[in-house]
C-alpha positions in Angstrom: 102.0 95.3 122.9 102.6 91.7 123.8 105.1 89.9 121.6 107.5 86.9 121.6 110.4 89.0 122.8 109.4 90.0 126.4 112.8 91.4 127.4 112.9 93.9 124.5 111.1 97.2 124.6 110.3 97.0 121.0 110.0 94.2 118.5 113.0 93.3 116.3 113.1 94.8 112.9 110.9 93.3 110.1 109.3 90.9 112.5 105.6 91.0 113.4 106.0 90.2 117.1 102.6 88.6 117.2 103.1 86.2 114.3 105.0 83.0 115.1 106.1 82.6 111.5 107.6 86.1 111.4 109.4 85.4 114.7 110.7 82.1 113.4 111.9 83.8 110.2 113.7 86.5 112.3 115.4 83.8 114.5 116.5 81.9 111.4 117.9 85.1 110.0 119.9 85.7 113.2 121.2 82.1 113.2 122.1 82.2 109.5 123.7 85.6 109.8 126.0 84.4 112.6 126.6 80.7 112.1 125.8 79.1 108.7 128.3 79.3 105.9 127.4 77.3 102.8 130.5 76.0 101.2 128.9 73.8 98.6 125.7 73.2 96.7 125.4 70.0 98.7 125.3 72.2 101.9 122.5 74.3 100.4 120.5 71.3 99.3 120.9 69.6 102.7 119.7 72.8 104.4 116.7 73.0 102.0 115.8 69.3 102.7 115.8 70.0 106.4 113.6 73.0 105.8 111.2 70.8 103.8 111.2 68.2 106.6 110.3 71.0 109.1 107.3 71.8 106.8 106.3 68.2 106.7 106.4 68.0 110.5 104.4 71.3 110.8 101.6 70.0 108.5 101.4 66.7 110.4 101.2 68.6 113.7 98.4 70.6 112.2 96.7 67.4 111.1 96.9 66.1 114.7 95.7 69.4 116.1 92.4 69.7 114.1 89.2 67.8 114.7 87.8 68.6 111.3 88.1 65.6 108.9 88.3 67.8 105.8 91.1 69.8 107.3 93.0 66.7 108.3 92.8 65.7 104.6 94.1 69.1 103.5 97.0 69.1 106.0 98.0 65.5 105.1 98.0 66.5 101.5 100.2 69.5 102.2 102.6 67.3 104.2 102.8 64.8 101.3 103.6 67.7 98.9 106.4 68.8 101.1 107.7 65.3 101.2 107.7 65.4 97.4 109.7 68.6 97.4 112.2 67.1 99.8 112.5 63.9 97.6 113.2 66.1 94.6 116.0 67.9 96.4 117.4 64.6 97.5 117.5 63.4 93.9 119.2 66.5 92.8 121.8 66.0 95.5 122.4 62.3 94.7 122.6 62.8 90.9 124.5 66.1 91.3 122.0 67.7 88.9 121.8 71.4 88.7 119.0 73.0 90.6 115.9 74.0 88.8 116.1 77.1 86.5 115.4 80.2 88.4 112.5 81.3 86.2 110.2 84.1 87.2 107.0 83.1 89.1 103.9 85.3 89.2 103.0 86.7 92.5 99.3 87.5 93.1 100.3 89.1 96.4 97.0 88.0 98.0 98.7 86.9 101.2 100.3 90.4 101.6 96.8 91.8 102.3 95.5 89.0 104.5 95.6 89.0 108.3 97.9 86.6 110.0 96.3 83.4 111.1 97.5 81.4 114.1 97.3 77.7 113.5 94.8 76.0 115.7 92.3 73.2 115.9 89.4 75.1 114.4 91.0 76.4 111.2 88.8 76.8 108.2 90.0 75.9 104.7 90.5 79.5 103.9 92.6 80.0 107.1 94.6 76.9 106.3 95.4 78.4 102.9 96.5 81.6 104.5 98.8 79.7 106.9 100.3 77.8 103.9 100.7 81.0 101.8 102.5 82.8 104.6 104.7 79.8 105.4 105.8 79.6 101.7 106.4 83.3 101.6 108.6 83.2 104.7 110.6 80.4 103.2 111.1 82.4 100.0 112.2 85.4 102.0 114.7 83.3 103.9 116.2 81.9 100.7 116.3 85.5 99.4 118.4 86.6 102.4 120.7 83.6 102.0 121.1 84.2 98.2 122.2 87.8 99.0 124.9 86.5 101.4 126.1 83.7 99.1 129.9 83.9 98.6 129.8 81.9 95.4 127.7 82.4 92.2 126.8 78.7 91.9 125.4 78.7 95.5 123.5 81.9 94.8 121.9 80.3 91.8 120.8 77.3 93.8 119.2 79.7 96.3 117.5 81.6 93.5 116.1 78.3 92.2 114.8 77.5 95.7 113.2 81.0 95.9 111.3 80.3 92.7 110.2 76.9 94.0 108.8 78.5 97.2 107.2 81.2 95.2 105.5 78.6 92.9 104.2 76.8 96.0 102.8 80.1 97.3 101.2 80.9 93.9 99.4 77.6 94.0 97.9 78.4 97.4 97.1 82.0 96.3 95.4 80.7 93.2 93.3 78.2 95.3 92.4 81.0 97.7 91.4 83.3 94.8 89.2 80.6 93.2 87.8 79.1 96.4 87.5 82.0 98.8 87.5 85.3 96.9 85.2 84.2 94.0 82.7 82.7 96.4 82.6 86.0 98.4 
């Protein structure tokens, strides 16, 4: 089996070795486990803003990669939404507002049963939704791991709020997939 860890006989735990998002999540987990210690809510928000910026950059790369005008519009819209999320986090940091309440978010679990899709120039709308769902799910899992390692309850609560935000983003894409793809099929 070909995977992103050629010097290992088997893939690392919980990573699908053929999925770049899973590999990235695994590498982030290793980095976080060994290096990052959040000492304040500002540290957490700064980390989350950098993560949102990475998503903005990802969606703009997808925009540049595709030749389909409709997909360019979709990816540009997703990038703008991620910029909005980053802006909201920045406002929380500047105003020292508490993070959003960690309310429960529904999980349709649609993305759990869909095959992984590698980003590329010929993505369909349904494939773009799958990429977005899986990306939001990976972010929620990352924040879940960070919340479990938080040394302080206030920092843990911030991560729990971020988890719910990512789950809400994923729910939006799952709802769109359900309405656009599943109902049409």
